C-alpha positions as CSV (number, residue, x, y, z in Angstrom):
1,M,0.0,0.0,0.0
2,R,1.1,3.5,-0.7
3,Y,0.4,6.5,1.5
4,V,0.4,9.9,-0.3
5,Q,-0.8,13.4,0.5
6,K,-3.0,14.5,-2.4
7,N,-6.5,15.8,-2.9
8,P,-9.0,13.2,-4.1
9,T,-12.1,14.4,-5.9
10,L,-15.4,14.7,-4.1
11,D,-16.8,11.9,-6.3
12,Q,-13.9,9.6,-5.1
13,L,-14.6,10.4,-1.5
14,V,-18.3,10.0,-1.8
15,L,-17.9,6.5,-3.2
16,L,-15.4,5.7,-0.5
17,A,-17.8,6.9,2.2
18,S,-20.7,5.0,0.6
19,E,-18.8,1.7,0.6
20,G,-17.0,2.3,3.9
21,F,-20.2,3.1,5.8
22,C,-22.4,0.7,3.8
23,K,-24.7,3.6,2.9
24,P,-26.3,4.5,-0.4
25,V,-25.1,7.7,-2.2
26,T,-27.6,10.4,-1.2
27,E,-27.5,14.1,-1.3
28,A,-27.0,14.1,2.5
29,L,-23.9,11.9,2.2
30,V,-22.6,14.1,-0.6
31,Q,-23.1,17.2,1.6
32,D,-21.5,15.5,4.6
33,V,-18.4,14.4,2.7
34,S,-18.2,17.8,1.0
35,K,-18.2,19.6,4.3
36,H,-15.5,17.3,5.7
37,L,-13.4,17.9,2.6
38,E,-13.9,21.7,2.8
39,D,-12.9,21.8,6.4
40,S,-9.7,19.9,5.8
41,D,-6.2,21.4,5.3
42,F,-4.9,18.2,3.6
43,C,-5.8,14.6,2.8
44,L,-3.7,11.5,3.3
45,C,-4.8,9.0,0.7
46,V,-4.0,5.3,0.8
47,E,-3.7,3.5,-2.5
48,D,-3.4,-0.2,-3.3
49,Q,-2.2,-0.9,-6.8
50,G,-3.2,2.7,-7.8
51,N,-6.7,2.4,-6.4
52,L,-7.9,4.6,-3.6
53,V,-8.8,2.4,-0.6
54,A,-8.7,4.9,2.3
55,C,-8.4,8.6,3.0
56,M,-7.8,10.6,6.2
57,L,-9.0,14.2,6.2
58,C,-6.7,16.3,8.3
59,T,-6.4,19.9,9.7
60,V,-3.8,21.6,11.8
61,P,-5.9,23.8,14.1
62,L,-3.0,24.8,16.3
63,P,0.7,25.0,15.4
64,D,1.6,21.6,16.8
65,V,-1.7,19.7,16.6
66,L,-2.9,17.3,14.0
67,Y,-6.7,16.9,13.9
68,I,-8.0,13.9,11.9
69,G,-11.5,15.1,11.0
70,G,-12.6,12.0,9.1
71,T,-11.3,8.6,8.0
72,L,-12.8,6.6,5.2
73,V,-11.7,3.0,4.6
74,L,-13.1,0.4,2.2
75,P,-14.6,-2.6,4.1
76,A,-12.0,-5.0,2.7
77,Y,-9.2,-2.9,4.2
78,Q,-10.8,-2.2,7.6
79,G,-9.1,-3.7,10.6
80,M,-5.6,-3.5,9.0
81,G,-4.3,-0.6,11.0
82,I,-4.5,1.8,8.1
83,K,-5.4,4.8,10.3
84,A,-2.7,4.1,12.8
85,Q,-0.1,3.7,10.0
86,G,-1.4,6.9,8.4
87,T,-1.1,8.8,11.6
88,R,2.5,7.6,12.1
89,Y,3.2,8.6,8.4
90,I,1.9,12.1,8.9
91,L,3.7,12.6,12.3
92,N,6.9,11.3,10.8
93,D,6.5,13.6,7.7
94,R,5.6,16.6,9.9
95,P,7.9,16.7,13.0
96,D,6.4,20.0,13.9
97,L,3.2,18.2,14.9
98,K,3.5,16.9,18.5
99,W,-0.2,16.0,19.3
100,F,-3.1,14.6,17.5
101,A,-6.9,14.4,18.0
102,G,-9.7,12.9,16.0
103,R,-13.4,12.5,15.4
104,T,-15.1,9.2,14.7
105,Q,-18.5,7.8,13.7
106,S,-17.5,4.3,14.7
107,S,-19.7,2.7,17.3
108,I,-16.7,0.4,18.1
109,V,-14.7,3.4,19.2
110,W,-17.6,4.9,21.2
């Protein structure tokens, strides 16, 4: 798998969210994903053989804080530690970031 900072299209993220959350594509889903993307400073995408399989939407709200505002992972790739590896990737790439926080919709995390 390859981790890369790049901006996916809204369509790519909507499909990822639809599959990741097992929800149909609706206007509400498009608006939710659009808002998360708009609120992000950058995205960390995870690709497998050139295909987008996960994305972390990130902001830096304070000079040394990474905030992960949303993570989308295809079902076949869930449980593989992609978010943990992605967080390490970002913190290694950005040594100025000392802390991180996140938001989740996962009932497992709640």
